[in-house]
Backbone as CSV, one residue per row, in Angstrom:
resi,resn,N_x,N_y,N_z,CA_x,CA_y,CA_z,C_x,C_y,C_z
1,MET,-3.222,-9.914,8.638,-2.267,-9.512,7.614,-1.207,-8.583,8.196
2,ILE,-1.625,-7.749,9.160,-0.666,-6.838,9.779,0.462,-7.638,10.420
3,ASN,0.129,-8.650,11.199,1.147,-9.487,11.837,1.928,-10.295,10.814
4,LYS,1.235,-10.842,9.829,1.873,-11.678,8.812,2.985,-10.928,8.078
5,PHE,2.747,-9.640,7.807,3.727,-8.861,7.052,4.609,-7.989,7.942
6,GLY,4.531,-8.178,9.248,5.407,-7.447,10.168,5.139,-5.952,10.210
7,LEU,3.880,-5.558,10.139,3.528,-4.134,10.087,2.912,-3.610,11.386
8,LYS,3.001,-4.378,12.447,2.340,-4.015,13.697,2.736,-2.624,14.200
9,ASP,3.987,-2.236,14.010,4.461,-0.924,14.463,4.233,0.180,13.446
10,LYS,3.665,-0.153,12.286,3.495,0.829,11.225,2.045,1.139,10.876
11,VAL,1.105,0.320,11.355,-0.304,0.498,11.030,-1.090,0.662,12.318
12,ILE,-1.977,1.644,12.316,-2.796,1.911,13.492,-4.265,1.807,13.102
13,PHE,-5.009,0.980,13.812,-6.456,0.925,13.660,-7.035,1.721,14.817
14,THR,-7.639,2.849,14.520,-8.071,3.768,15.568,-9.510,3.590,16.001
15,GLY,-10.352,3.035,15.142,-11.777,3.084,15.429,-12.262,4.500,15.148
16,TYR,-13.399,4.859,15.731,-13.975,6.189,15.490,-13.078,7.282,16.068
17,LEU,-12.885,8.339,15.289,-12.145,9.513,15.749,-12.991,10.751,15.507
18,ASN,-12.961,11.699,16.437,-13.648,12.964,16.200,-12.841,13.787,15.190
19,LYS,-13.374,14.901,14.763,-12.769,15.717,13.715,-11.344,16.149,14.059
20,GLU,-11.121,16.580,15.285,-9.794,17.057,15.685,-8.768,15.927,15.675
21,LYS,-9.152,14.776,16.217,-8.234,13.632,16.236,-7.954,13.130,14.819
22,THR,-8.981,13.143,13.966,-8.790,12.727,12.577,-7.756,13.609,11.909
23,GLN,-7.874,14.897,12.089,-6.927,15.831,11.493,-5.515,15.601,12.043
24,GLU,-5.415,15.353,13.326,-4.116,15.085,13.951,-3.454,13.848,13.334
25,PHE,-4.225,12.781,13.146,-3.682,11.562,12.550,-3.310,11.772,11.087
26,LEU,-4.134,12.497,10.360,-3.814,12.765,8.949,-2.492,13.501,8.815
27,LEU,-2.298,14.503,9.645,-1.075,15.298,9.559,0.154,14.516,10.023
28,ALA,-0.039,13.502,10.847,1.070,12.670,11.306,1.396,11.547,10.315
29,SER,0.512,11.300,9.365,0.696,10.214,8.399,1.683,10.603,7.314
30,ASP,2.271,9.593,6.694,3.191,9.830,5.581,2.443,10.000,4.267
31,ILE,1.377,9.223,4.066,0.553,9.328,2.866,-0.906,9.098,3.238
32,LEU,-1.792,9.549,2.375,-3.220,9.290,2.539,-3.669,8.397,1.391
33,ILE,-4.329,7.317,1.723,-4.891,6.425,0.714,-6.396,6.492,0.854
34,GLN,-7.075,6.917,-0.221,-8.525,7.057,-0.188,-9.164,6.248,-1.301
35,PRO,-9.427,4.974,-1.021,-10.138,4.170,-2.018,-11.623,4.520,-2.023
36,ARG,-12.208,4.535,-3.169,-13.653,4.759,-3.308,-14.208,3.723,-4.257
37,LYS,-15.406,3.312,-3.970,-16.054,2.312,-4.810,-17.133,2.926,-5.691
38,TYR,-17.808,3.957,-5.193,-18.946,4.521,-5.908,-18.670,5.951,-6.351
39,SER,-19.102,6.294,-7.533,-18.829,7.612,-8.090,-19.675,8.719,-7.471
40,ASN,-20.710,8.378,-6.720,-21.551,9.422,-6.143,-21.019,9.945,-4.805
41,GLU,-19.861,9.454,-4.380,-19.256,9.967,-3.160,-18.429,11.192,-3.520
42,GLY,-18.615,12.277,-2.797,-17.846,13.489,-3.052,-16.488,13.439,-2.393
43,ALA,-15.751,14.514,-2.511,-14.455,14.615,-1.853,-14.678,14.746,-0.351
44,SER,-13.671,14.411,0.422,-13.819,14.412,1.871,-12.973,15.510,2.509
45,ALA,-13.279,15.803,3.761,-12.483,16.783,4.517,-11.053,16.279,4.677
46,SER,-10.878,14.962,4.800,-9.516,14.429,4.934,-8.693,14.696,3.679
47,LEU,-9.339,14.677,2.523,-8.644,14.992,1.275,-8.154,16.432,1.299
48,ALA,-9.008,17.358,1.702,-8.624,18.770,1.764,-7.489,18.992,2.755
49,THR,-7.573,18.361,3.920,-6.523,18.494,4.931,-5.193,17.994,4.394
50,THR,-5.213,16.845,3.726,-3.977,16.272,3.204,-3.419,17.107,2.060
51,LEU,-4.275,17.591,1.164,-3.803,18.470,0.090,-3.139,19.712,0.669
52,PHE,-3.742,20.281,1.696,-3.195,21.465,2.338,-1.831,21.175,2.968
53,SER,-1.658,19.978,3.507,-0.396,19.624,4.169,0.722,19.343,3.169
54,GLY,0.364,19.073,1.916,1.380,18.779,0.906,1.828,17.331,0.898
55,LYS,1.167,16.474,1.669,1.540,15.060,1.707,0.937,14.329,0.512
56,PRO,1.589,13.242,0.088,1.074,12.506,-1.066,-0.256,11.821,-0.792
57,ILE,-1.061,11.747,-1.834,-2.376,11.116,-1.768,-2.475,10.078,-2.874
58,ILE,-3.001,8.919,-2.521,-3.346,7.896,-3.506,-4.852,7.731,-3.396
59,ALA,-5.553,7.959,-4.495,-7.014,7.910,-4.445,-7.572,7.268,-5.704
60,SER,-8.754,6.715,-5.551,-9.470,6.153,-6.693,-9.853,7.279,-7.650
61,ASP,-9.712,7.009,-8.932,-10.093,7.988,-9.953,-11.600,7.870,-10.184
62,ILE,-12.342,8.203,-9.133,-13.794,8.059,-9.128,-14.396,9.296,-8.469
63,GLY,-15.494,9.751,-8.979,-16.219,10.840,-8.327,-15.420,12.129,-8.240
64,GLY,-15.541,12.805,-7.108,-14.970,14.133,-6.937,-13.468,14.204,-6.789
65,PHE,-12.802,13.082,-6.570,-11.355,13.142,-6.365,-10.622,13.751,-7.546
66,SER,-11.029,13.408,-8.754,-10.329,13.918,-9.937,-10.512,15.418,-10.117
67,GLU,-11.461,16.005,-9.396,-11.629,17.461,-9.444,-10.618,18.174,-8.564
68,TYR,-10.026,17.465,-7.612,-9.109,18.072,-6.657,-7.659,17.625,-6.825
69,ILE,-7.468,16.420,-7.304,-6.122,15.868,-7.422,-5.653,15.978,-8.862
70,ILE,-4.474,16.546,-9.037,-3.830,16.588,-10.349,-2.914,15.372,-10.394
71,ASN,-3.290,14.391,-11.204,-2.579,13.121,-11.228,-1.087,13.313,-11.506
72,GLY,-0.265,12.749,-10.619,1.183,12.840,-10.769,1.790,14.102,-10.186
73,ILE,0.953,15.046,-9.758,1.469,16.299,-9.195,1.041,16.449,-7.737
74,THR,-0.266,16.488,-7.496,-0.743,16.619,-6.117,-1.207,15.281,-5.548
75,GLY,-1.124,14.238,-6.335,-1.518,12.910,-5.882,-1.472,11.922,-7.026
76,ILE,-1.867,10.711,-6.711,-1.907,9.648,-7.714,-3.338,9.145,-7.792
77,LEU,-3.917,9.237,-8.972,-5.267,8.721,-9.211,-5.145,7.373,-9.881
78,ILE,-5.858,6.398,-9.346,-5.766,5.052,-9.902,-7.149,4.459,-10.084
79,LYS,-7.213,3.443,-10.911,-8.442,2.662,-11.006,-8.579,1.915,-9.689
80,ASN,-9.746,1.526,-9.364,-9.989,0.946,-8.041,-9.642,-0.540,-8.014
81,ASN,-8.319,-0.846,-8.087,-7.919,-2.245,-7.933,-6.648,-2.336,-7.089
82,MET,-6.505,-3.429,-6.384,-5.428,-3.586,-5.412,-4.041,-3.527,-6.044
83,LYS,-3.886,-4.026,-7.237,-2.576,-4.015,-7.898,-2.092,-2.581,-8.107
84,GLU,-2.980,-1.694,-8.532,-2.580,-0.296,-8.743,-2.275,0.403,-7.428
85,TYR,-3.029,0.068,-6.365,-2.696,0.620,-5.046,-1.301,0.166,-4.628
86,GLU,-1.025,-1.107,-4.804,0.281,-1.652,-4.443,1.394,-0.941,-5.208
87,GLU,1.215,-0.758,-6.505,2.232,-0.093,-7.323,2.444,1.351,-6.890
88,ALA,1.370,2.054,-6.596,1.486,3.451,-6.175,2.187,3.572,-4.821
89,ILE,1.842,2.701,-3.889,2.490,2.723,-2.572,3.976,2.420,-2.716
90,ASN,4.313,1.415,-3.501,5.724,1.074,-3.700,6.486,2.204,-4.376
91,MET,5.861,2.872,-5.331,6.511,3.992,-6.009,6.832,5.102,-5.011
92,LEU,5.863,5.459,-4.153,6.107,6.497,-3.152,7.166,6.068,-2.143
93,TYR,7.141,4.810,-1.760,8.120,4.291,-0.804,9.528,4.378,-1.393
94,LYS,9.686,3.942,-2.635,11.005,3.987,-3.282,11.478,5.426,-3.449
95,ASP,10.570,6.342,-3.781,10.917,7.748,-3.920,11.401,8.313,-2.587
96,THR,10.755,7.938,-1.499,11.146,8.398,-0.174,12.525,7.870,0.188
97,LYS,12.800,6.617,-0.129,14.096,6.018,0.174,15.223,6.721,-0.596
98,LYS,14.951,7.169,-1.823,15.969,7.886,-2.611,16.361,9.199,-1.943
99,ARG,15.412,9.823,-1.244,15.668,11.126,-0.618,16.404,11.017,0.703
100,GLU,16.446,9.830,1.301,17.087,9.668,2.618,18.593,9.659,2.517
């Protein structure tokens, strides 16, 4: 899909990263997308790092995320479906283009 949509220069598959490298990549990213499937998963260190950096977050409205993200202010909480992820990503992309 990366090649099909011409995203080879925009998406990085890193494999396993240690804590320091993970933080480095998070801070270099434009947005954080954190899909969750199960409600028993708590918030992650990557969520805290991204909130601290002030970068936008798109996350499933499941489990602990709603305790940390204020929908529409510190991030976007969505139901766990691909259409809502697509809409949220496009909204952030269009907002970024308006600022350029």
